[in-house]
C-alpha positions as CSV (number, residue, x, y, z in Angstrom):
1,X,0.0,0.0,0.0
2,X,2.8,2.4,0.9
3,X,4.6,1.7,-2.4
4,X,1.3,2.3,-4.3
5,X,0.8,5.7,-2.6
6,X,4.4,6.6,-3.3
7,X,4.0,5.7,-6.9
8,X,0.8,7.8,-7.2
9,X,2.6,10.8,-5.5
10,X,5.5,10.5,-7.9
11,X,3.1,10.9,-10.8
12,X,1.7,14.2,-9.6
13,X,2.6,17.4,-11.3
14,X,5.3,19.4,-9.4
15,X,2.8,22.1,-8.4
16,X,0.3,19.6,-6.9
17,X,3.0,17.5,-5.3
18,X,4.6,20.5,-3.5
19,X,1.2,22.0,-2.5
20,X,-0.2,18.7,-1.1
21,X,3.0,17.6,0.7
22,X,3.4,21.0,2.4
23,X,-0.2,21.0,3.5
24,X,0.2,17.4,4.7
25,X,3.3,18.4,6.8
26,X,1.4,21.4,8.2
27,X,-1.5,19.3,9.2
28,X,0.8,16.8,10.9
29,X,2.7,19.5,12.8
30,X,-0.3,21.4,13.9
31,X,-2.4,18.6,15.3
32,X,-1.8,15.5,17.4
33,X,-5.3,14.2,17.0
34,X,-5.4,10.6,15.9
35,X,-9.1,10.6,14.8
36,X,-8.8,13.7,12.6
37,X,-11.2,14.1,9.7
38,X,-10.1,16.4,6.9
39,X,-12.4,18.3,4.5
40,X,-10.4,19.5,1.5
41,X,-12.5,22.3,0.0
42,X,-11.7,22.9,-3.6
43,X,-9.2,20.0,-3.6
44,X,-10.4,17.9,-6.5
45,X,-7.3,16.1,-8.0
46,X,-5.1,17.6,-5.2
47,X,-4.4,14.1,-3.7
48,X,-4.0,15.3,-0.2
49,X,-4.9,11.8,1.0
50,X,-1.4,10.7,-0.1
51,X,0.3,13.0,2.4
52,X,-1.8,12.6,5.6
53,X,-2.6,9.7,7.8
54,X,-6.3,10.7,8.2
55,X,-9.3,10.2,6.1
56,X,-9.9,13.0,3.5
57,X,-13.2,14.1,2.0
58,X,-13.0,16.5,-1.0
59,X,-15.6,19.1,-1.7
60,X,-15.5,20.7,-5.1
61,X,-17.8,21.8,-7.9
62,X,-16.9,19.3,-10.5
63,X,-19.4,16.6,-11.6
64,X,-17.5,13.4,-10.9
65,X,-18.3,10.2,-9.0
66,X,-15.3,9.2,-6.9
67,X,-14.9,7.7,-3.4
68,X,-14.7,10.4,-0.7
69,X,-15.8,13.1,-3.1
70,X,-18.7,15.5,-2.5
71,X,-20.0,17.7,-5.3
72,X,-20.8,21.1,-3.8
73,X,-20.2,24.8,-3.5
74,X,-17.9,26.0,-0.8
75,X,-20.2,29.0,-0.3
76,X,-23.1,26.7,0.8
77,X,-21.5,24.0,3.0
78,X,-23.8,22.1,5.2
79,X,-21.4,20.3,7.4
80,X,-22.6,19.4,10.9
81,X,-19.2,18.5,12.3
């Protein structure tokens, strides 16, 4: 599994790789919570899940059907937690 994630990360564009890896490091350094849930707003194809040890849900406006993806507008988020 780790090798598969590494391979997926290596196939990212430089821009997305740097952005997601920096955000992943920030999340890791700012929180010690083990049961953290991450909502990546506007993060479609950002692949943040490759750089964190927590489940990631992506909210974006694109009409796609993928696991852990929610189609929606960040201006109208209905998120109870």
